[in-house]
N, CA, C and O atoms as a CHARMM CRD file, in Angstrom:
* protein
*
  344
    1    1 MET  N     65.16500  13.58400  73.43800 PROA 1      0.00000
    2    1 MET  CA    65.11300  12.72700  72.45900 PROA 1      0.00000
    3    1 MET  C     65.04700  13.19400  71.25800 PROA 1      0.00000
    4    1 MET  O     64.16900  14.04600  71.12500 PROA 1      0.00000
    5    2 LYS  N     65.89100  12.85700  69.95800 PROA 2      0.00000
    6    2 LYS  CA    65.00500  12.91200  68.91700 PROA 2      0.00000
    7    2 LYS  C     63.65500  12.69500  67.62700 PROA 2      0.00000
    8    2 LYS  O     63.43900  11.64700  67.01900 PROA 2      0.00000
    9    3 PRO  N     63.07200  13.70000  67.50400 PROA 3      0.00000
   10    3 PRO  CA    61.93500  12.98500  66.75100 PROA 3      0.00000
   11    3 PRO  C     62.46600  11.91100  65.98700 PROA 3      0.00000
   12    3 PRO  O     63.55500  11.78600  65.42800 PROA 3      0.00000
   13    4 LYS  N     61.46700  11.15200  66.07600 PROA 4      0.00000
   14    4 LYS  CA    61.38700   9.86600  64.83200 PROA 4      0.00000
   15    4 LYS  C     61.22500  10.73800  63.05100 PROA 4      0.00000
   16    4 LYS  O     60.46000  11.67700  62.83400 PROA 4      0.00000
   17    5 ARG  N     61.97000  10.22900  62.21800 PROA 5      0.00000
   18    5 ARG  CA    62.32000  10.20100  60.94100 PROA 5      0.00000
   19    5 ARG  C     60.90100  10.26100  60.24900 PROA 5      0.00000
   20    5 ARG  O     60.21500  10.37500  61.26500 PROA 5      0.00000
   21    6 THR  N     60.13400  10.26000  59.35500 PROA 6      0.00000
   22    6 THR  CA    59.61700   9.43300  58.82200 PROA 6      0.00000
   23    6 THR  C     60.20800   9.79000  57.28400 PROA 6      0.00000
   24    6 THR  O     60.45600  10.93000  56.89300 PROA 6      0.00000
   25    7 HSD  N     60.38300   8.50600  56.47300 PROA 7      0.00000
   26    7 HSD  CA    60.10300   7.84200  55.17000 PROA 7      0.00000
   27    7 HSD  C     59.44400   8.34300  54.32100 PROA 7      0.00000
   28    7 HSD  O     58.53100   7.56300  54.04700 PROA 7      0.00000
   29    8 HSD  N     59.37700   9.50900  53.55500 PROA 8      0.00000
   30    8 HSD  CA    58.40800   9.86400  52.60500 PROA 8      0.00000
   31    8 HSD  C     58.94400   9.81400  51.05400 PROA 8      0.00000
   32    8 HSD  O     60.04900  10.24200  50.72300 PROA 8      0.00000
   33    9 VAL  N     58.00400   9.23200  50.16300 PROA 9      0.00000
   34    9 VAL  CA    58.27600   9.25300  49.01300 PROA 9      0.00000
   35    9 VAL  C     58.30800  10.54400  47.89500 PROA 9      0.00000
   36    9 VAL  O     57.23600  11.02900  47.53000 PROA 9      0.00000
   37   10 ALA  N     59.45000  11.00800  47.43900 PROA 10     0.00000
   38   10 ALA  CA    59.43600  12.14800  46.80600 PROA 10     0.00000
   39   10 ALA  C     58.76200  12.12100  45.69100 PROA 10     0.00000
   40   10 ALA  O     59.03500  11.38000  44.74700 PROA 10     0.00000
   41   11 GLN  N     57.79900  12.96000  45.72800 PROA 11     0.00000
   42   11 GLN  CA    56.71900  13.42600  44.61700 PROA 11     0.00000
   43   11 GLN  C     56.71100  14.68100  43.99700 PROA 11     0.00000
   44   11 GLN  O     56.98600  15.68700  44.65100 PROA 11     0.00000
   45   12 MET  N     56.49000  14.72400  43.07800 PROA 12     0.00000
   46   12 MET  CA    55.76400  16.28800  42.10200 PROA 12     0.00000
   47   12 MET  C     54.71100  16.60900  42.43000 PROA 12     0.00000
   48   12 MET  O     53.73400  15.90100  42.18300 PROA 12     0.00000
   49   13 ARG  N     54.60200  17.98700  43.20100 PROA 13     0.00000
   50   13 ARG  CA    53.31700  18.39100  43.49100 PROA 13     0.00000
   51   13 ARG  C     52.81400  18.93600  41.95900 PROA 13     0.00000
   52   13 ARG  O     53.38100  19.48700  41.01600 PROA 13     0.00000
   53   14 ALA  N     51.27700  18.42100  42.27600 PROA 14     0.00000
   54   14 ALA  CA    50.10400  18.46100  40.74100 PROA 14     0.00000
   55   14 ALA  C     50.73100  20.30600  40.27300 PROA 14     0.00000
   56   14 ALA  O     51.03000  20.70600  39.14800 PROA 14     0.00000
   57   15 GLN  N     50.75200  20.99500  41.43300 PROA 15     0.00000
   58   15 GLN  CA    50.95300  22.63600  41.02700 PROA 15     0.00000
   59   15 GLN  C     51.78700  23.25600  41.82900 PROA 15     0.00000
   60   15 GLN  O     51.87200  22.99200  43.02900 PROA 15     0.00000
   61   16 TYR  N     52.56300  24.24800  41.15700 PROA 16     0.00000
   62   16 TYR  CA    53.87700  25.22700  42.40300 PROA 16     0.00000
   63   16 TYR  C     53.57000  26.55900  42.36100 PROA 16     0.00000
   64   16 TYR  O     53.40200  27.13400  41.28600 PROA 16     0.00000
   65   17 ASP  N     53.47300  27.15300  43.50300 PROA 17     0.00000
   66   17 ASP  CA    53.31700  28.65700  43.16600 PROA 17     0.00000
   67   17 ASP  C     54.32500  29.71100  43.72500 PROA 17     0.00000
   68   17 ASP  O     54.30400  30.28800  44.81300 PROA 17     0.00000
   69   18 PHE  N     55.40800  29.83000  42.46300 PROA 18     0.00000
   70   18 PHE  CA    56.02100  30.63600  42.22700 PROA 18     0.00000
   71   18 PHE  C     55.76800  31.89200  42.73200 PROA 18     0.00000
   72   18 PHE  O     54.72800  32.54800  42.68500 PROA 18     0.00000
   73   19 ASP  N     57.47000  32.30700  43.51000 PROA 19     0.00000
   74   19 ASP  CA    56.72500  34.17100  43.59900 PROA 19     0.00000
   75   19 ASP  C     57.82500  35.07200  42.77800 PROA 19     0.00000
   76   19 ASP  O     58.77300  35.61400  43.34600 PROA 19     0.00000
   77   20 TYR  N     57.59400  35.15300  41.47300 PROA 20     0.00000
   78   20 TYR  CA    57.69100  36.27300  40.66100 PROA 20     0.00000
   79   20 TYR  C     58.40900  37.43400  41.39300 PROA 20     0.00000
   80   20 TYR  O     59.50400  37.83400  40.99600 PROA 20     0.00000
   81   21 SER  N     57.82200  37.93400  42.39600 PROA 21     0.00000
   82   21 SER  CA    57.84600  39.35700  42.67000 PROA 21     0.00000
   83   21 SER  C     59.19300  38.99300  43.15400 PROA 21     0.00000
   84   21 SER  O     59.99800  39.86600  42.83000 PROA 21     0.00000
   85   22 LYS  N     59.79400  37.90900  43.88900 PROA 22     0.00000
   86   22 LYS  CA    61.17000  38.22300  44.37300 PROA 22     0.00000
   87   22 LYS  C     62.04300  37.76900  43.62500 PROA 22     0.00000
   88   22 LYS  O     63.19700  37.64500  44.03300 PROA 22     0.00000
   89   23 ALA  N     61.71300  37.45600  42.48700 PROA 23     0.00000
   90   23 ALA  CA    63.56700  37.16000  41.50500 PROA 23     0.00000
   91   23 ALA  C     63.77600  38.23300  41.29800 PROA 23     0.00000
   92   23 ALA  O     63.15600  39.28800  41.43300 PROA 23     0.00000
   93   24 VAL  N     65.22400  37.78600  40.75600 PROA 24     0.00000
   94   24 VAL  CA    66.38900  39.07900  40.47300 PROA 24     0.00000
   95   24 VAL  C     67.08100  38.71800  39.03200 PROA 24     0.00000
   96   24 VAL  O     67.74400  37.70600  38.80700 PROA 24     0.00000
   97   25 ARG  N     66.79100  39.73400  38.13500 PROA 25     0.00000
   98   25 ARG  CA    67.55500  39.46900  36.86400 PROA 25     0.00000
   99   25 ARG  C     68.14900  39.82900  37.09600 PROA 25     0.00000
  100   25 ARG  O     68.34400  40.75600  37.88200 PROA 25     0.00000
  101   26 GLY  N     69.19800  38.76800  36.01800 PROA 26     0.00000
  102   26 GLY  CA    70.80300  39.34800  35.99800 PROA 26     0.00000
  103   26 GLY  C     71.36000  38.48200  36.94700 PROA 26     0.00000
  104   26 GLY  O     72.57900  38.37000  36.82100 PROA 26     0.00000
  105   27 LYS  N     70.82100  37.78300  37.92800 PROA 27     0.00000
  106   27 LYS  CA    71.47400  37.28600  39.50400 PROA 27     0.00000
  107   27 LYS  C     73.28800  36.94800  39.28800 PROA 27     0.00000
  108   27 LYS  O     74.26400  37.38800  39.89600 PROA 27     0.00000
  109   28 TYR  N     73.17500  36.08700  38.27600 PROA 28     0.00000
  110   28 TYR  CA    74.81300  35.39200  37.79300 PROA 28     0.00000
  111   28 TYR  C     74.93600  35.89200  37.10500 PROA 28     0.00000
  112   28 TYR  O     75.34300  35.11700  36.23900 PROA 28     0.00000
  113   29 TYR  N     74.86100  37.39800  36.47900 PROA 29     0.00000
  114   29 TYR  CA    75.58700  37.95800  34.83800 PROA 29     0.00000
  115   29 TYR  C     76.76700  38.49700  35.51700 PROA 29     0.00000
  116   29 TYR  O     77.65500  38.15700  34.73400 PROA 29     0.00000
  117   30 LYS  N     77.49200  39.28000  36.72000 PROA 30     0.00000
  118   30 LYS  CA    78.55500  39.49200  36.93200 PROA 30     0.00000
  119   30 LYS  C     79.50900  37.88000  37.01000 PROA 30     0.00000
  120   30 LYS  O     80.59100  37.76100  36.43500 PROA 30     0.00000
  121   31 GLN  N     79.15800  37.26700  37.44900 PROA 31     0.00000
  122   31 GLN  CA    79.82300  35.94600  37.99700 PROA 31     0.00000
  123   31 GLN  C     80.46000  35.79200  36.36300 PROA 31     0.00000
  124   31 GLN  O     81.50200  36.21000  35.85800 PROA 31     0.00000
  125   32 LEU  N     79.35900  35.02100  35.83600 PROA 32     0.00000
  126   32 LEU  CA    79.49300  34.38900  34.40600 PROA 32     0.00000
  127   32 LEU  C     80.33300  35.38900  33.78100 PROA 32     0.00000
  128   32 LEU  O     80.85000  34.84500  32.80500 PROA 32     0.00000
  129   33 LEU  N     80.74400  36.67800  33.88500 PROA 33     0.00000
  130   33 LEU  CA    81.19800  38.05500  33.08700 PROA 33     0.00000
  131   33 LEU  C     82.76000  37.61800  33.36000 PROA 33     0.00000
  132   33 LEU  O     83.67000  37.68500  32.53400 PROA 33     0.00000
  133   34 ALA  N     82.85700  37.13800  34.77200 PROA 34     0.00000
  134   34 ALA  CA    84.23100  37.17500  35.94000 PROA 34     0.00000
  135   34 ALA  C     84.73700  35.88900  34.85600 PROA 34     0.00000
  136   34 ALA  O     85.68200  36.00600  34.07600 PROA 34     0.00000
  137   35 GLU  N     83.95100  34.75200  34.99100 PROA 35     0.00000
  138   35 GLU  CA    84.50900  33.44900  34.80700 PROA 35     0.00000
  139   35 GLU  C     85.28100  33.21600  33.04600 PROA 35     0.00000
  140   35 GLU  O     86.14900  32.51000  32.53300 PROA 35     0.00000
  141   36 GLY  N     84.06700  34.58000  32.51200 PROA 36     0.00000
  142   36 GLY  CA    84.58900  34.46300  31.16100 PROA 36     0.00000
  143   36 GLY  C     83.74300  33.42000  30.39500 PROA 36     0.00000
  144   36 GLY  O     84.26200  32.98200  29.36800 PROA 36     0.00000
  145   37 SER  N     82.47400  32.93700  30.74800 PROA 37     0.00000
  146   37 SER  CA    81.85500  32.25000  29.79900 PROA 37     0.00000
  147   37 SER  C     81.84000  32.87900  28.52200 PROA 37     0.00000
  148   37 SER  O     81.98900  34.08300  28.31300 PROA 37     0.00000
  149   38 ASN  N     81.62400  31.86300  27.57200 PROA 38     0.00000
  150   38 ASN  CA    81.00200  31.98500  25.98800 PROA 38     0.00000
  151   38 ASN  C     80.61200  31.07500  25.37500 PROA 38     0.00000
  152   38 ASN  O     81.07600  29.93700  25.31500 PROA 38     0.00000
  153   39 VAL  N     79.60000  31.57800  24.80300 PROA 39     0.00000
  154   39 VAL  CA    78.67100  29.99200  24.03900 PROA 39     0.00000
  155   39 VAL  C     78.87400  30.54900  22.63600 PROA 39     0.00000
  156   39 VAL  O     79.07600  31.71400  22.29500 PROA 39     0.00000
  157   40 VAL  N     78.78100  29.51600  21.95200 PROA 40     0.00000
  158   40 VAL  CA    78.91700  29.36300  20.56700 PROA 40     0.00000
  159   40 VAL  C     77.93600  28.15500  20.38900 PROA 40     0.00000
  160   40 VAL  O     77.77800  27.09100  20.98700 PROA 40     0.00000
  161   41 VAL  N     77.17600  28.93800  19.00900 PROA 41     0.00000
  162   41 VAL  CA    76.03400  27.89500  18.91500 PROA 41     0.00000
  163   41 VAL  C     76.32400  27.44600  17.31200 PROA 41     0.00000
  164   41 VAL  O     76.32000  28.26900  16.39700 PROA 41     0.00000
  165   42 LEU  N     76.61200  25.79400  17.09800 PROA 42     0.00000
  166   42 LEU  CA    77.20900  25.37600  15.88800 PROA 42     0.00000
  167   42 LEU  C     76.32200  25.03500  15.33100 PROA 42     0.00000
  168   42 LEU  O     75.31800  24.55600  15.85800 PROA 42     0.00000
  169   43 ASP  N     76.56200  25.27000  13.69700 PROA 43     0.00000
  170   43 ASP  CA    75.50600  24.77300  12.88000 PROA 43     0.00000
  171   43 ASP  C     75.18500  22.93300  12.80500 PROA 43     0.00000
  172   43 ASP  O     75.99500  22.01400  12.93200 PROA 43     0.00000
  173   44 ARG  N     74.20700  22.90200  12.63800 PROA 44     0.00000
  174   44 ARG  CA    73.64100  21.14900  12.96900 PROA 44     0.00000
  175   44 ARG  C     74.28700  20.17600  12.13300 PROA 44     0.00000
  176   44 ARG  O     74.29700  19.00600  12.51500 PROA 44     0.00000
  177   45 ASP  N     74.72100  20.43200  11.26200 PROA 45     0.00000
  178   45 ASP  CA    75.82600  19.34900  10.88800 PROA 45     0.00000
  179   45 ASP  C     77.03000  19.63000  11.14300 PROA 45     0.00000
  180   45 ASP  O     77.71500  18.61600  11.01100 PROA 45     0.00000
  181   46 ILE  N     77.84700  20.84100  11.55600 PROA 46     0.00000
  182   46 ILE  CA    78.83600  20.53600  12.71300 PROA 46     0.00000
  183   46 ILE  C     78.48600  19.82100  13.78900 PROA 46     0.00000
  184   46 ILE  O     78.91600  18.67100  13.87500 PROA 46     0.00000
  185   47 ALA  N     77.48000  20.45700  15.01600 PROA 47     0.00000
  186   47 ALA  CA    77.25400  19.67300  15.96300 PROA 47     0.00000
  187   47 ALA  C     77.15900  18.14600  15.84700 PROA 47     0.00000
  188   47 ALA  O     77.33200  17.38800  16.80200 PROA 47     0.00000
  189   48 LYS  N     76.90400  17.80700  14.74900 PROA 48     0.00000
  190   48 LYS  CA    75.98500  16.49700  14.69600 PROA 48     0.00000
  191   48 LYS  C     77.78100  15.22600  14.42500 PROA 48     0.00000
  192   48 LYS  O     77.92300  14.03300  14.69500 PROA 48     0.00000
  193   49 ALA  N     78.59400  16.05000  13.92800 PROA 49     0.00000
  194   49 ALA  CA    80.14000  15.20900  14.27800 PROA 49     0.00000
  195   49 ALA  C     80.25100  15.21500  15.56900 PROA 49     0.00000
  196   49 ALA  O     80.76900  14.14200  15.87700 PROA 49     0.00000
  197   50 PHE  N     80.05000  15.82800  16.47400 PROA 50     0.00000
  198   50 PHE  CA    80.94500  15.85700  17.75800 PROA 50     0.00000
  199   50 PHE  C     79.64400  15.31100  18.98900 PROA 50     0.00000
  200   50 PHE  O     78.59500  15.95300  19.04800 PROA 50     0.00000
  201   51 PRO  N     79.81500  14.40100  19.67400 PROA 51     0.00000
  202   51 PRO  CA    79.14600  13.88000  20.43500 PROA 51     0.00000
  203   51 PRO  C     79.01500  14.82500  21.96200 PROA 51     0.00000
  204   51 PRO  O     78.25300  14.27200  22.75600 PROA 51     0.00000
  205   52 ASN  N     79.54700  15.96100  22.41200 PROA 52     0.00000
  206   52 ASN  CA    79.57000  16.50200  23.19800 PROA 52     0.00000
  207   52 ASN  C     80.93000  17.94100  23.27700 PROA 52     0.00000
  208   52 ASN  O     81.84400  18.17500  22.48600 PROA 52     0.00000
  209   53 SER  N     80.58300  18.56600  24.40000 PROA 53     0.00000
  210   53 SER  CA    81.54600  19.57700  23.92700 PROA 53     0.00000
  211   53 SER  C     83.17200  19.61200  24.79700 PROA 53     0.00000
  212   53 SER  O     83.93300  20.51200  25.15400 PROA 53     0.00000
  213   54 ALA  N     83.17200  18.46300  24.86200 PROA 54     0.00000
  214   54 ALA  CA    84.29800  18.01300  25.28500 PROA 54     0.00000
  215   54 ALA  C     85.38500  17.78900  24.18300 PROA 54     0.00000
  216   54 ALA  O     86.50000  18.26900  23.97900 PROA 54     0.00000
  217   55 ALA  N     84.47400  16.71000  23.45500 PROA 55     0.00000
  218   55 ALA  CA    84.99400  16.69600  21.58100 PROA 55     0.00000
  219   55 ALA  C     84.95600  17.96600  21.09600 PROA 55     0.00000
  220   55 ALA  O     86.08200  18.23100  20.67400 PROA 55     0.00000
  221   56 VAL  N     84.27300  18.80700  20.96300 PROA 56     0.00000
  222   56 VAL  CA    84.55300  20.05100  19.74100 PROA 56     0.00000
  223   56 VAL  C     86.12900  20.73900  21.09600 PROA 56     0.00000
  224   56 VAL  O     87.29100  20.92900  20.73600 PROA 56     0.00000
  225   57 ASN  N     85.69100  20.90900  22.27400 PROA 57     0.00000
  226   57 ASN  CA    87.30800  21.30600  22.50700 PROA 57     0.00000
  227   57 ASN  C     88.55200  20.94100  21.98200 PROA 57     0.00000
  228   57 ASN  O     89.54700  21.65100  21.83600 PROA 57     0.00000
  229   58 LYS  N     88.36100  19.53200  21.66200 PROA 58     0.00000
  230   58 LYS  CA    89.35900  19.00700  21.68900 PROA 58     0.00000
  231   58 LYS  C     89.88000  18.99700  20.12300 PROA 58     0.00000
  232   58 LYS  O     91.02800  18.94400  19.68200 PROA 58     0.00000
  233   59 ALA  N     89.04300  19.04400  19.68000 PROA 59     0.00000
  234   59 ALA  CA    89.01900  19.29900  17.57900 PROA 59     0.00000
  235   59 ALA  C     89.68100  20.76300  17.91800 PROA 59     0.00000
  236   59 ALA  O     90.84900  20.99400  17.60400 PROA 59     0.00000
  237   60 LEU  N     89.05500  21.50400  18.42100 PROA 60     0.00000
  238   60 LEU  CA    89.64800  22.77800  18.68300 PROA 60     0.00000
  239   60 LEU  C     90.97000  22.93000  18.89000 PROA 60     0.00000
  240   60 LEU  O     91.66400  23.46700  18.02700 PROA 60     0.00000
  241   61 ARG  N     91.48700  22.48400  20.04400 PROA 61     0.00000
  242   61 ARG  CA    92.78500  22.90700  20.72300 PROA 61     0.00000
  243   61 ARG  C     93.87300  22.01100  19.58600 PROA 61     0.00000
  244   61 ARG  O     95.06500  22.31000  19.51600 PROA 61     0.00000
  245   62 SER  N     93.30400  20.97500  18.79800 PROA 62     0.00000
  246   62 SER  CA    94.24100  20.43400  17.88400 PROA 62     0.00000
  247   62 SER  C     94.37900  21.21000  16.70500 PROA 62     0.00000
  248   62 SER  O     95.44700  21.40100  16.12300 PROA 62     0.00000
  249   63 VAL  N     93.59900  21.52200  16.46700 PROA 63     0.00000
  250   63 VAL  CA    93.76100  23.16100  15.04400 PROA 63     0.00000
  251   63 VAL  C     94.29400  23.86600  15.35900 PROA 63     0.00000
  252   63 VAL  O     95.28800  24.15000  14.68900 PROA 63     0.00000
  253   64 LEU  N     93.96600  24.73800  16.75800 PROA 64     0.00000
  254   64 LEU  CA    95.32100  25.52600  17.26900 PROA 64     0.00000
  255   64 LEU  C     96.66200  24.85100  17.31800 PROA 64     0.00000
  256   64 LEU  O     97.46900  25.19100  16.45200 PROA 64     0.00000
  257   65 GLN  N     96.99600  24.01500  18.13300 PROA 65     0.00000
  258   65 GLN  CA    98.33500  23.29900  17.86300 PROA 65     0.00000
  259   65 GLN  C     98.73100  23.52100  16.90500 PROA 65     0.00000
  260   65 GLN  O     99.63100  24.35800  16.83800 PROA 65     0.00000
  261   66 ALA  N     98.19100  22.80400  15.57500 PROA 66     0.00000
  262   66 ALA  CA    98.71300  22.68300  14.50100 PROA 66     0.00000
  263   66 ALA  C     99.06500  24.29400  13.77200 PROA 66     0.00000
  264   66 ALA  O    100.06800  24.59100  13.12300 PROA 66     0.00000
  265   67 LYS  N     98.11900  25.00500  14.05400 PROA 67     0.00000
  266   67 LYS  CA    98.08100  26.07200  13.59500 PROA 67     0.00000
  267   67 LYS  C     99.88900  26.86600  13.93900 PROA 67     0.00000
  268   67 LYS  O    100.58300  27.23700  12.99200 PROA 67     0.00000
  269   68 ARG  N    100.29200  26.97300  15.17900 PROA 68     0.00000
  270   68 ARG  CA   101.00100  27.68600  16.16500 PROA 68     0.00000
  271   68 ARG  C    102.16600  26.62600  15.45500 PROA 68     0.00000
  272   68 ARG  O    103.19400  27.19000  15.07900 PROA 68     0.00000
  273   69 ARG  N    102.09200  25.26100  15.26100 PROA 69     0.00000
  274   69 ARG  CA   103.26200  24.31900  14.88700 PROA 69     0.00000
  275   69 ARG  C    103.80400  25.38300  13.27300 PROA 69     0.00000
  276   69 ARG  O    104.93900  25.84000  13.13500 PROA 69     0.00000
  277   70 ARG  N    102.68200  25.55400  12.27300 PROA 70     0.00000
  278   70 ARG  CA   103.03300  26.06000  11.17700 PROA 70     0.00000
  279   70 ARG  C    103.83600  27.72200  11.60100 PROA 70     0.00000
  280   70 ARG  O    104.96300  28.06000  11.23900 PROA 70     0.00000
  281   71 LEU  N    103.18000  28.28500  12.17600 PROA 71     0.00000
  282   71 LEU  CA   103.19500  29.44000  12.31100 PROA 71     0.00000
  283   71 LEU  C    105.02300  29.45300  12.65700 PROA 71     0.00000
  284   71 LEU  O    105.80900  30.21500  12.09300 PROA 71     0.00000
  285   72 THR  N    105.34800  28.57000  13.55100 PROA 72     0.00000
  286   72 THR  CA   106.38500  28.65600  14.21100 PROA 72     0.00000
  287   72 THR  C    107.55500  28.34000  13.25900 PROA 72     0.00000
  288   72 THR  O    108.66500  28.87100  13.27500 PROA 72     0.00000
  289   73 ALA  N    107.01700  27.18500  12.25600 PROA 73     0.00000
  290   73 ALA  CA   108.04800  26.86100  11.40200 PROA 73     0.00000
  291   73 ALA  C    108.19400  28.14100  10.09400 PROA 73     0.00000
  292   73 ALA  O    109.19900  28.76400   9.75300 PROA 73     0.00000
  293   74 ARG  N    107.19700  28.19700   9.72000 PROA 74     0.00000
  294   74 ARG  CA   107.41600  29.89100   8.78600 PROA 74     0.00000
  295   74 ARG  C    108.12600  30.87300   9.60300 PROA 74     0.00000
  296   74 ARG  O    108.76300  31.69400   8.94200 PROA 74     0.00000
  297   75 THR  N    108.17300  30.99000  10.78200 PROA 75     0.00000
  298   75 THR  CA   109.28100  32.06300  11.68600 PROA 75     0.00000
  299   75 THR  C    110.60000  31.52600  11.39900 PROA 75     0.00000
  300   75 THR  O    111.50400  32.22800  10.94800 PROA 75     0.00000
  301   76 ILE  N    110.69400  30.55300  11.60000 PROA 76     0.00000
  302   76 ILE  CA   112.24900  29.47200  11.38900 PROA 76     0.00000
  303   76 ILE  C    112.63300  29.93300   9.92200 PROA 76     0.00000
  304   76 ILE  O    113.72300  30.45200   9.68200 PROA 76     0.00000
  305   77 ARG  N    111.62700  29.70100   8.91800 PROA 77     0.00000
  306   77 ARG  CA   112.15800  29.75200   7.98200 PROA 77     0.00000
  307   77 ARG  C    112.92500  30.90000   7.27600 PROA 77     0.00000
  308   77 ARG  O    114.03000  31.06900   6.76100 PROA 77     0.00000
  309   78 THR  N    111.49600  31.78800   7.56800 PROA 78     0.00000
  310   78 THR  CA   111.87800  33.55400   7.36300 PROA 78     0.00000
  311   78 THR  C    112.95100  34.08500   8.34000 PROA 78     0.00000
  312   78 THR  O    113.47500  35.12500   7.94000 PROA 78     0.00000
  313   79 ARG  N    113.33700  33.69000   9.34700 PROA 79     0.00000
  314   79 ARG  CA   114.35200  34.30800   9.83500 PROA 79     0.00000
  315   79 ARG  C    116.10200  33.77900   9.27600 PROA 79     0.00000
  316   79 ARG  O    117.24400  34.22400   9.39600 PROA 79     0.00000
  317   80 ALA  N    115.30300  32.34800   8.50700 PROA 80     0.00000
  318   80 ALA  CA   116.81800  32.05900   7.73900 PROA 80     0.00000
  319   80 ALA  C    117.52000  32.29100   6.83400 PROA 80     0.00000
  320   80 ALA  O    118.71800  32.16500   6.58000 PROA 80     0.00000
  321   81 LYS  N    116.24400  32.82300   6.12400 PROA 81     0.00000
  322   81 LYS  CA   116.15500  33.69600   4.57900 PROA 81     0.00000
  323   81 LYS  C    116.82200  34.98700   5.10500 PROA 81     0.00000
  324   81 LYS  O    117.89500  35.34700   4.62100 PROA 81     0.00000
  325   82 THR  N    116.15300  35.76700   6.18400 PROA 82     0.00000
  326   82 THR  CA   116.82500  37.22700   6.46700 PROA 82     0.00000
  327   82 THR  C    118.39900  36.93400   6.77400 PROA 82     0.00000
  328   82 THR  O    119.32900  37.66800   6.43900 PROA 82     0.00000
  329   83 ALA  N    118.50000  35.64000   7.51900 PROA 83     0.00000
  330   83 ALA  CA   120.13000  35.78900   7.91700 PROA 83     0.00000
  331   83 ALA  C    120.79000  35.17700   6.49600 PROA 83     0.00000
  332   83 ALA  O    121.98300  35.19500   6.79900 PROA 83     0.00000
  333   84 ARG  N    120.74800  34.81400   5.55800 PROA 84     0.00000
  334   84 ARG  CA   121.61900  34.32500   4.59300 PROA 84     0.00000
  335   84 ARG  C    121.70700  35.54500   3.61900 PROA 84     0.00000
  336   84 ARG  O    122.63600  35.94500   2.91600 PROA 84     0.00000
  337   85 ALA  N    120.43500  36.00500   3.80900 PROA 85     0.00000
  338   85 ALA  CA   120.08900  37.41900   2.85200 PROA 85     0.00000
  339   85 ALA  C    121.41700  38.67000   3.00600 PROA 85     0.00000
  340   85 ALA  O    122.05500  39.19200   2.09200 PROA 85     0.00000
  341   86 GLY  N    121.54700  38.92700   4.68200 PROA 86     0.00000
  342   86 GLY  CA   122.00900  39.48600   5.11300 PROA 86     0.00000
  343   86 GLY  C    123.01000  39.79200   5.51400 PROA 86     0.00000
  344   86 GLY  O    123.12400  40.83700   6.15500 PROA 86     0.00000
């Protein structure tokens, strides 16, 4: 027969006793390096313009996409000039 389960209300204890002697420094360091984690701190005025990190990433991706388009267009013009001159 299974023991009866009692429903306890989850409460915070007044004090917790953590054993810091068992703590490991840099436990997830290698994992973060492998995943390529990168932290960027934005200035306050820039951070106010974005509600979350997804919005920042979206804006940066659009800037990169515009840069690629501009570079591609410039490369095509340069090749056309070289073909006409040569």
